[in-house]
N, C-alpha and C positions, 0 to 999 in steps of 0.2 A: 306180786310174786308170780312165779311161773305157773303155780297151781291155779291161781285165779285167772291168769291169762289163758290157760288151757281151757278153762270152763267158758270164758268169754269168746274164745275162738270157735266155739261150736261143737266141741267134742261131746259134751253132754247132750246137746240138742240133736246132734247126728245120731247118737245112740237112741234117743227117744223116738226119732223118726223111723229108724231101722227096726225097732222092736215091734214086731207085728203080733206078738203073743200077749202083750199087756194092753189093758184098756186105758183110755185117757185118765180116768180117776186113779188107776194104779200108778201111772206115770207121774201124776201130780203128787201123789203120796210119796213116791220115791224122791222127788225133788225136795219136798218139805222135810223129809227125814234127813236128807243130806245137808240141806241148808240150815235147818232150824232144830233138828233132833226132835221133831214133833210132826204129827199129822196135821193137815190143813183143817181149819174150821169149815163147817158146811158152806158158809158164804164165800170163803176163799176158794173152795173147791168149785163151786158153781160159777164164780166169776171167771176162773181160768178155763173151765170147760167151755163156757160160752165164747170166750176169746178164741180159743183153739178152733172151735167149730166155725166161727166167722172167718177165720183165716185159712180155710181149707185149700185155697188157691196156692198158698206158699207155706206149707206146714213147717218146714225147717226154720224159716224166718220167724214163724209164730212161736215155736219152742225156744228159739234164741231170745226172743223178746221176754218170754216168761222167765228164763234163767237169768237174764240181765236184770229184770225187775226184782227178783228175789235177792240177787247179790247186792242190790243197792238199798236194801231196807236197813233200818236201824237195828232190827232184830238180828240180821246176819252179821252186821258189823260188830255188834255187841258180843255175839257168840264166837266170832273168829278174830 
């Protein structure tokens, strides 16, 4: 769908990169609420935080990877 394509084309990731007021955990919470209608479990939060920190050289691509991975879960497919 065009909605999914828009998310995959980096609109959500671009928003996360440009948002300088929110912390990484707040951004992750936002993604989980949008994708799964729930907050991330502590282990999910720490895994993504770690990944984002390791990819500081290309933060937009890192957020695109996170969005892509969430959209490809069975949980997302079941909810949408």
